[in-house]
N, C-alpha and C positions, 0 to 999 in steps of 0.2 A: 584821479584817485580822490578827491575830497569829495566831489558832488557824488560819486559811486557810492562812498562811504555814508553820504547823508541819505541817499536813496534807499540803501540797503537797510538802514537803521529804521526804514517807514516814514520819513520825513520828506516834505516836498521841500526843495532848496529855497525857495522864496520865504517859507515859513521860518525855516530853521535860522537863515540869516538875518532876520527881523529879531529874533531872539539873541543871536549871537552876532552882532555886527562887525566883530573883527574878522569872521570867516569871509564875509563878502570882499571886504578889503583883500584878503588872501587870494579870493578868486580872481579878482579884477587886476591883481598885480601890484596894487598900491603900497602892500605891506607884506612882509614875511613873517610867517609865525616863529616864535621861540620854542624850544625844546619842550619847555613846561608847558606853552599852550598847547602844541601839539598833543602831550600826554593827556591833559584834561579832554581835548577835543576826542580824542580816541576812546575815552571813558562814556562821553556823552552819546558816542554813537555804537557803542558797543563792539568795539575793533580792536583786536591786538594791534599793540602800537607799531610794531614792525611792519604791518601791511602797509602802512602809509608810504614807504619808503620803496616799494615794489614799482616797477617800471608801468606796469598796468594791471587793473584788477584781476584776480584769481577766479578762475573758474569755480563755483562752489556747487557741487552736486549733491540733491538729497540722498543719503545713503539707504533709505528705504521707501517703498511706494507710498504715496501719501494719498488718501481716495477723498473724493469729494461727493456728496451727496447729490449735487446736479450733474452727476454722470461723468464727470472728468476727474483725471489724475493730475494733481497739481506736479508742477515742474520746479516751484520754489514756494517755500513758506516765509513767514515772518522771522527775524533774527532771533525773537525769544523763544520759538518752537525748535529753530535750527540749532541754536546753542544749546537748548534742554537735549535734544536728541545726541549731539556730540557728547555733553557731559555724561549722559547716562551710558553711552558706548565707551567712553574712558573707565567708568567703573566696571563694566562688563568686562573688558579686556584685563583689567587687573584681576577681578575675581575668578575668571576663567582660568588664568595663569596660577592664581594662587591654589584654587581646587585640585588642579592638575599636580601641581607640585607636592599637594599633600596626600595624593593618591585617592581623591575622590572618584567615583564613577560617574560615567554619563547618565541622564537621566533618560530613561528607557521609554518615556511616554512622548517625548518631544519629536513632532514630524511622526508620529506613528501612523497617522492618516494621511501621509502625504498624497497618494494617490487613490484614495477612497473618499467617498462622499455621501455615505449611509449615516443621516442624522442620528437615528436612534442608536446605531452602534458606537457613533463618536460620544454621544450624551452619556451612554452607559459606562463608557471606558473612563470618561472624566470623572462621574460619580465615584466609580469602583476605585481608582487611585487616589482619589481625594478621601475616600472613607465616609462617603455620604449616601444615605438610602435616599430613594425618590421623595419620600415626604420628611426630609432633614430640616427642612425650615419651618415645620409645624410645631417642633418644640421650643420655640421662642415666642413670646408675647407681642415682641416689636419686629419689625423687618429691618430696624436698622441694628439690633441685636444679631439678627440672622447674617447680616452682611458682615460684620465683625467676626463671626463664627467661619464663615466662608474663606475670608483673608487668611484668617490664622491657619486653616487646614491647607491653603495654597501656599503659604510661605513655608509651612511645615515640609512641603514636599520640594523645595529648593527654588521655587520661583520667587525673585524678588519684586515685590509689590510697592510702587511709589506713588504716592498721592502728593502733588504739589500744583499750585496754582501760579507760582512765580518762578522765575529764572533762580535757581540754586535758593538763597534766603532773601534776594533781593525784591521786595514788596512795590518798589517802582516799575520792576518790569514783569508786569501781568501776562499770562497767557490766555489769550482769548478762547472762550469756550466754543463760541462759533467758529472759529478756525480750526481746533484741537480739542477733541474732547478726549483723546488718549493715543498712545500708540505702544507698540509691542516689538521688542528686538528678541528675535527667537535664537536660542543657542542651546547645544547639547548639554552643555555644563552650566550655564548660567543664564536662563531666559529673564528678561526684565520687562514687567508691564509698568506703563505709565497712566496714571488717571488723572485729569485735569481736577484738581481739588477745589477749582473754582465753579465747576458745575454743580448742579443741585443734586444732594444727597441721594434723592428718588431716582436720579437716573444713573447712578454711578454703578449700581448693580448690574445694570445690562451691559454697560461697557467691561466691567471686569470678567464677565463669562463670555462676551464675544472677543476678548483677548486671549482668553483662554483655549478657546475654539482654534485662535490661529497658532498657539503653541502646538496644539494637538496636530494641526494639519501641516505645521512646519513652515510657516509664511510671515514674516516680518510685514509689518504695515503700520501707517497711521492714518487717521480718519476724522473728519469732523461730524459725521453721524446726525446731522440736522433733524430735528423732530424725530430721532430715533429711528431714522431711516437709512439704509445702507445704499452705498453707490451701485450703481449698475455693473457690477464685477462679479463673476461667478463665485470667487473665494470670498467676497464681501458677504455676497447672499447666503452662501453656505453657513459662514461663522454666525451671521444674523440668526438664521434659523437654529443652529446649534443652542445659541444664548436662550431663546425664545422657549424651547422644548425644555433645556434644563432647569430654567427658573418656573416655568409654567406648562407642565405635560399637558399635551392637548386633550387626551381622553379624559383625564381627571377634570380639566378646565370645562370641557364639555358637559360633564356631569354636574358640576358645581354650578354653571350658568343656567343650566336647564332648571335647576331647582329654584335659584333665585338670580336672575339675570342683573346685577348690581355690581357696580365697579368697586364699590368701597368694599362691599362683602367679600368680594373674590380677592381684594388686596389682604384683608385680614385673615383669609382662610390660607393663603399661599405664602404668606409674609414677605410679600414683595409691595412696593409702591404703586400706588393708583395707576401711575403713568405706565408702569409695565404693564399691568392688567390691560389698560386701554390699547396699549400696542399690541397685545396678545389678541384681545377682541377684534381688533383690525385685521390680524393675520389669518383669523378662523372665519373671517365674514359677518362677524356679530355687530361691527361698525362700519359704516363707510369711511373712506378716505376724509371726507369733509368733517363727518361727526369726530373721527378722530384728532383732526386738527384743531377743530374749535375747541374739544377737551383739552388738547395740549397747551393751546394758547392760554385758556383759563387757568390750568392747573400751573403752569410756567408763572402766571402773574401772582397766584397765591403763594407759590414758593420765592418769587422775588421779594414781594413784600415781607414775607417771614424772615429772609437773610437781612433785609433792610433792617428790620428791627432788632436782630440779633446783633448787627454790627460785624465788625472784622477782628474783635480781638480775641485773644486766647493765649494759652500757656505756650512760650515758645518752645520749650523742651518737649512737650507733648506733641506739639506740630511736627518737630524735627523727629520723632520716632516715624510718622508717616512718611515725611519727606525724605528719608535715607531708607526705610524697611530695617525692621527689627534683625532680620536674617542678615542683610548687608552689614549693618552695624556690629552685628556679633562677629563677623569673619573680619572686620575691621580690627575690632578690638583685641581679638585672638592673635591676630598678626602683629599687631604693636606689642603686645606682652610678651610674645615668644621671640621678639626682636627681628622678624621678617619683613616689617615694614616700618620705616622711619617716620617720627611724628610729622616732619614736613610734608611726606608725601599723604600720610593720613589727614592733615588738614585740608589737603588740595582735593582728595577723594570724598570727604565729607562735607566741604563747605563750611567747616567749623575750624576756629582758630583758638589757640591758648586757653585761656581759663574756661572759655564756653566749651571747648573741646572736653577739658577735663572733666567740667562739672557734667556734662552730659553722660560721658561713659562711666564716670564714677558714681552718679547718683540715679540716672535713669535709666540704666540698662539692666 
């Protein structure tokens, strides 16, 4: 159980025991751990304490398909991704029951295109449901503002949109973008979307709409989406095409490109990032794969440098709004105030406690 727990947390046993020499003595039988030491060990490897007393490691299955760009479907993910999926499932289970008990209706658009794959039809229905015309982004001066506007409309339709790059609020447990760009938990009452906030802001827009397509087609999934390329799976390819058409309609893009074949110009016109335009240029044969990959690497280096100069600081409560989703937080707040949710359960569901919980809900909601 000890070696399994260490490997599950992503460590090599030899490296881990160098850092924690007591564990090597436990493994060799030279020393027995105390309860307090085992409690600390369970925290170090992110494992529920009780698991250490099982006769053998439990079978942990991924609750959703998880796709890799290199054409494989993952059978396991890191413990940080796994724990985040389970956390959002717990929130979803509570919210589904809460909405049902309060006589909310099922969301009619979830799974509306389960057995259909007409890209134009799906895109049109997403736009219509969100109340966004084809050229909606043109009303904004910056693509970042357009993204905020899109998320507002998504949440307004009952889709919980979570931005986070760590497990709960634990900044020492980062979620690798290379492993997980995002995932979506489809549900008729309470669909949840997770976007890795450690990803470049410029790439997040594509992830958001890709996940919307999953909701409309009724399929939960996670993905790494490396270089903004989908896995070789029919549903992933469909959702990828829907996202591209939603953000940069092909007919208009062809007209704009024929007038001025410039990525930066098209980015300003469509109010999406340059990387999304480059990806659309690849789709429509205006860039070769090699040209796209070269641009992607150059652009990623620019974004990385910018991110490094900005640092990791920020307002905790503003970050919490994105980590929870304002829609989800509003339901928690209403449930607590009406006496339908105990504070201890609200603390667990929000990953906030005591004064931090009170401050967030009294001053930032």
